[in-house]
N, C-alpha and C positions, 0 to 999 in steps of 0.2 A: 414486464418491466424489462425497456429496450436499453442494449449499450448503449451508452452517449455517443453522438454522434460530434462529427467535428466541430461543426461550432460552438457546441455546447462543452467541448474543451478546452476550445483556445479562450473561452470566457474563465477558466480554470488554469490557465497560463502560469500564473505566480504562483498557485499550488502546486502544479506538476514541476516547476523548476525547482521547487524547494525539496518536493520527492525525489527527484533527480541527485540530486544533492546525498542522498542518503548510501552511505556505502554499502554492496553485496546485491544493488537491488539494479537490474538492467528495465530497460525500456524496450520490449521487443517490436510492438506495435504502437502507434500513438496513443498515451493514455494506458496501456495496458502494462504492468511491470512483474518480471519474474524476480524469485531468489532464488538460485542455481536452474535447476530446471521445472521449478513448481509455478503455479500462478501464484502470483502475493496479492495485486493491488489490481483492481479494473473500476470503471465507473459506469453508473445508469442513469436516464431521464425517465422520470414520468411527470403526468401534471404535477406531482405531489410537490415536485424537485430534483434536485441531481444531488445521487448519494455513491457512496464510495466502497466498495466490497472488499473488505480484507480476507488474507487468507484462513483467518480464524471464522471465518463465517460471521465475522461481524457488519453490520451494513451501519455506515455512518452518511449523517446528512451533511453534505458541506454548500451549502447555501448561503452562509455568513462567514464572517472571519473568523467569527468565534467557532463556528462548527469545523473550519478548516485546521484552527490551532489543533482543536480536538483529535482530528485525525490523525496530525503530526508528531501529535504525542501517542498515542495508540500505534502509529507505525513505528516509532523508535523503542516504545516496551515491547512491542512484538517482536523486533531484530535482535534487542537486547536478549530477551528470553529465548529464540532460537540459538542465538551465540552462546547463553551458557548450555544450554542443553548438548550443541555441539562438542562445548570443550571438556564436559562431563564426560561425553560420550569416547572423545580420544584419549582423553585421559582414563578411561576403563580399557580401553585396547591396550594402552600402550603399560598397563598395572600388570596384564595378565602374561 
């Protein structure tokens, strides 16, 4: 499965705009998002369709509006979980 090309990513422009609104994500290359220095989200294409890979090693189809909504929910969950984990780690450091 190859990385999504520019034409495929252009077709996801509404989705990409919504991803760009998520705090803490940086788009280093078109359609490739990082959180801090780690890869967070990128897209693939093959004959079966277009897919998004999250840092959690989850692959999400993004071929329908419903699938794109589900991806955004998964992104939000992952960001929330990472934020909570960061907060707990910082609290533990302060408590020492």
